[in-house]
C-alpha positions in Angstrom: -138.9 137.9 45.9 -137.1 140.0 48.7 -136.4 142.7 46.2 -140.1 142.7 45.0 -141.2 143.0 48.6 -139.1 146.0 49.4 -140.2 147.7 46.0 -143.8 147.2 46.8 -143.4 148.6 50.3 -141.6 151.7 48.9 -144.4 152.3 46.3 -147.2 152.1 48.8 -145.3 154.4 50.9 -144.9 157.1 48.3 -148.5 156.8 46.8 -150.7 157.0 50.0 -153.8 158.6 47.9 -154.2 155.7 45.7 -156.6 153.0 46.4 -155.4 149.7 48.0 -155.7 147.8 44.8 -153.9 150.4 42.7 -151.2 150.5 45.1 -150.7 146.7 45.1 -150.6 146.6 41.3 -148.3 149.4 40.9 -145.9 147.8 43.6 -146.0 144.4 41.8 -145.4 145.8 38.4 -142.5 147.9 39.7 -141.0 145.0 41.4 -141.1 142.9 38.2 -139.3 145.5 36.3 -136.7 146.2 38.9 -136.2 142.4 39.5 -135.7 141.7 35.9 -133.1 144.6 35.6 -131.2 143.1 38.6 -131.3 139.6 37.2 -129.8 140.8 34.0 -127.0 142.8 35.9 -126.2 139.6 38.0 -125.9 137.4 34.9 -123.5 139.9 33.2 -121.3 139.9 36.2 -121.5 136.0 36.5 -120.7 135.8 32.6 -117.6 138.2 33.0 -116.3 136.3 36.1 -116.5 132.9 34.1 -114.8 134.5 31.1 -111.9 135.8 33.2 -111.4 132.2 34.8 -111.4 130.7 31.2 -108.9 133.2 30.1 -106.5 132.4 32.9 -107.0 128.7 32.2 -106.0 129.1 28.5 -103.0 131.3 29.5 -101.9 128.5 31.7 -102.2 125.8 29.1 -100.6 127.9 26.5 -97.6 128.9 28.5 -94.4 127.5 27.2 -92.7 124.9 29.3 -89.5 126.0 30.8 -86.6 123.7 29.6 -83.0 123.3 30.7 -80.9 125.4 28.3 -77.8 123.1 29.1 -76.1 120.6 26.8 -78.6 118.5 24.6 -78.9 114.9 25.9 -76.7 112.4 24.5 -78.4 110.1 21.8 -79.3 106.7 23.1 -77.1 104.2 21.6 -77.9 100.5 21.4 -75.9 98.6 23.9 -75.2 95.6 21.6 -74.2 97.8 18.8 -72.0 99.7 20.9 -70.4 96.3 22.3 -70.0 95.0 18.8 -68.2 98.3 17.7 -65.9 98.1 20.6 -65.0 94.5 20.0 -64.4 95.2 16.2 -61.8 97.9 17.5 -60.0 95.4 19.7 -61.2 97.0 23.0 -61.9 94.7 26.0 -65.5 95.6 27.1 -67.5 94.1 29.9 -71.1 93.2 28.9 -73.6 95.4 30.6 -76.1 92.5 30.6 -76.1 88.8 30.0 -77.0 87.9 26.5 -78.8 84.8 26.0 -77.5 83.4 22.6 -79.2 80.4 21.1 -76.7 78.3 19.3 -78.6 76.8 16.4 -75.9 74.4 15.5 -76.8 70.8 16.5 -73.6 68.5 17.4 -74.6 64.9 16.6 -72.3 61.8 16.9 -72.2 59.3 13.9 -70.8 55.8 14.0 -69.8 53.8 10.9 -70.6 50.0 10.8 -68.8 47.7 8.5 -71.5 45.4 6.6 -69.5 43.4 4.1 -67.7 43.7 0.5 -69.2 42.4 -2.9 -68.6 42.7 -6.6 -69.6 46.0 -8.0 -71.9 44.9 -10.7 -72.4 48.3 -12.0 -68.6 48.6 -13.1 -66.5 46.2 -15.2 -63.9 45.3 -12.4 -64.5 46.8 -8.9 -65.3 46.0 -5.3 -68.0 47.5 -3.3 -67.3 48.2 0.4 -70.8 48.4 2.0 -71.2 50.6 5.3 -74.2 51.5 7.5 -74.0 54.9 9.2 -75.9 55.4 12.6 -76.8 58.4 14.6 -76.9 57.5 18.0 -78.9 54.2 18.0 -81.0 55.3 15.0 -80.2 54.2 11.5 -79.0 57.0 9.3 -77.7 55.9 5.9 -76.6 52.9 3.8 -73.2 53.9 2.1 -71.2 52.1 -0.5 -67.6 52.7 -1.7 -66.4 51.5 -5.0 -62.8 50.4 -5.2 -61.2 49.7 -8.6 -59.7 46.2 -8.4 -56.7 46.8 -10.9 -55.6 49.9 -9.2 -55.8 48.1 -5.7 -53.8 45.4 -7.0 -51.2 47.7 -8.4 -50.9 49.8 -5.1 -50.7 46.6 -2.8 -48.4 44.7 -5.1 -47.1 41.6 -3.4 -47.1 43.1 0.2 -48.6 40.3 2.0 -48.7 42.1 5.4 -51.6 44.3 4.0 -54.5 42.2 4.6 -57.9 42.9 2.8 -59.6 43.6 6.3 -57.0 46.3 6.9 -57.5 47.8 3.5 -61.1 47.9 3.8 -60.7 49.5 7.3 -58.4 52.3 5.8 -60.5 52.9 2.6 -63.7 53.3 4.8 -61.8 55.7 7.1 -60.7 57.8 4.1 -64.3 58.4 3.3 -64.9 60.1 6.5 -64.5 63.7 5.2 -66.8 63.1 2.4 -69.4 61.5 4.8 -69.0 64.7 6.8 -69.4 67.0 4.1 -72.5 65.0 2.8 -74.2 65.4 6.1 -73.4 68.9 6.4 -74.8 69.8 3.0 -77.9 67.6 3.8 -77.1 65.4 0.8 -78.0 62.5 3.2 -79.8 60.9 4.7 -81.8 60.1 1.4 -85.5 60.1 1.5 -85.1 56.2 1.8 -81.9 55.7 3.8 -81.8 51.9 2.7 -80.9 53.1 -0.8 -77.1 53.4 -1.2 -75.3 56.5 -1.3 -72.0 56.3 -3.1 -68.8 57.9 -1.9 -65.8 58.0 -4.1 -62.4 57.7 -2.4 -59.8 59.4 -4.6 -56.8 59.2 -2.5 -56.8 55.4 -2.6 -52.9 55.3 -2.5 -52.9 57.0 0.8 -55.4 54.6 2.2 -53.2 51.7 1.2 -50.1 53.5 2.5 -51.8 53.9 5.7 -52.7 50.3 5.8 -49.2 49.3 5.3 -47.8 51.6 8.1 -50.7 50.8 10.6 -49.0 49.6 13.8 -52.2 49.2 15.6 -53.4 46.8 12.8 -57.1 48.0 12.4 -59.1 45.7 10.8 -62.9 45.3 9.9 -65.4 42.7 11.2 -68.9 42.3 9.8 -71.3 44.2 12.1 -68.8 45.9 14.2 -68.3 49.8 14.3 -65.2 50.9 12.4 -65.0 54.5 13.6 -67.1 57.5 14.9 -67.2 61.1 13.9 -69.0 64.2 14.9 -70.7 66.8 12.8 -71.5 70.2 14.1 
């Protein structure tokens, strides 16, 4: 508007002979033309300035990051793997942090209770030692040990110092390793622990010898614990 005003004044001053209406019309037309030209020039300058700013911004973004040209960083190594490798090589290494290791093994204490003996009806001539195994106060498994009578008579012979109660104790004790193995392999407890799980004692001669040499005179009594063992 200011530009149009000054252009109009210039035209009126240079065309004094024209009528007032002609002078005003000429001034307005000239002002519009000049104003349009000036607006175009102004927009051109503005566009050029914006383009220069954009170019600078793009140059800044595209500029490569200056990196340290020194030695490359050492690869990160898992601390636990490094510890295991050092231990395998016989080196003594302090743990960089405390490892929480969960021991999935469960240690349980079992006790064997003597029930009684009876004739083994599933065999021609045998005696059956009957045991009950408990874990803590809970019933775990009913166990039977077949003992061939002829072999037992031959091993004991006429040694009257070896009582039946002492023989039953040592034969039941000889079954401990097989009970431990059966528990470790999850062969027992059976789905119904009141069903008998049979254990064979193959080293019967050693059990008889242990009974003969037993200075503590271990003997079984119905309903009493014979021995205890632990399975990890």
